[in-house]
C-alpha positions as CSV (number, residue, x, y, z in Angstrom):
1,X,-33.3,20.3,-33.9
2,X,-30.4,22.3,-31.6
3,X,-27.9,20.7,-30.2
4,X,-29.0,19.9,-26.8
5,X,-26.4,21.8,-25.5
6,X,-26.7,24.3,-26.9
7,X,-30.7,25.3,-25.7
8,X,-29.1,24.6,-22.6
9,X,-26.0,27.2,-23.1
10,X,-29.2,29.7,-23.8
11,X,-30.7,28.7,-21.1
12,X,-27.8,30.4,-18.4
13,X,-27.4,34.0,-17.9
14,X,-25.0,35.6,-20.3
15,X,-22.2,38.3,-19.0
16,X,-23.5,40.7,-21.3
17,X,-27.3,41.0,-22.5
18,X,-26.8,41.3,-26.3
19,X,-25.3,38.1,-26.1
20,X,-28.4,36.7,-25.4
21,X,-29.3,33.9,-27.3
22,X,-33.7,33.3,-28.0
23,X,-34.6,29.7,-28.7
24,X,-38.0,28.4,-29.2
25,X,-39.2,26.3,-26.4
26,X,-40.6,23.0,-28.6
27,X,-37.8,22.9,-31.4
28,X,-34.3,25.0,-30.2
29,X,-34.6,26.7,-33.3
30,X,-32.4,30.2,-33.3
31,X,-34.2,31.4,-36.0
32,X,-37.3,33.0,-36.6
33,X,-38.9,33.6,-33.7
34,X,-41.2,34.6,-32.6
35,X,-41.0,37.1,-29.1
36,X,-44.5,37.1,-28.6
37,X,-45.3,33.7,-28.4
38,X,-42.1,32.5,-26.9
39,X,-41.9,30.0,-30.4
40,X,-40.7,30.2,-34.0
41,X,-41.8,30.4,-37.0
42,X,-41.9,27.0,-37.8
43,X,-43.7,25.5,-34.4
44,X,-45.9,28.6,-34.7
45,X,-47.4,27.9,-37.8
46,X,-48.2,24.5,-36.8
47,X,-50.2,24.9,-33.7
48,X,-51.7,28.2,-35.4
49,X,-53.2,25.6,-38.4
50,X,-53.7,22.9,-35.4
51,X,-55.7,25.6,-33.6
52,X,-53.0,25.5,-30.5
53,X,-52.5,29.2,-30.6
54,X,-56.4,30.9,-28.7
55,X,-57.0,34.2,-30.5
56,X,-54.6,32.8,-34.5
57,X,-56.4,32.0,-36.9
58,X,-55.6,31.1,-40.9
59,X,-56.5,34.9,-43.0
60,X,-57.6,34.7,-45.6
61,X,-58.4,37.7,-48.1
């Protein structure tokens, strides 16, 4: 979990576009972020396995 101060700082509009920090909206994680879902890889996997993300199924081949 990220500190609340880091999460709040990431929500503010930065002076330059290259300074944008994208964070998971559930846990605040910065690394391993999936833009399409606005989730980190950890939360994405948890939610997908529980069936909370429509259209996502665990692949098996």
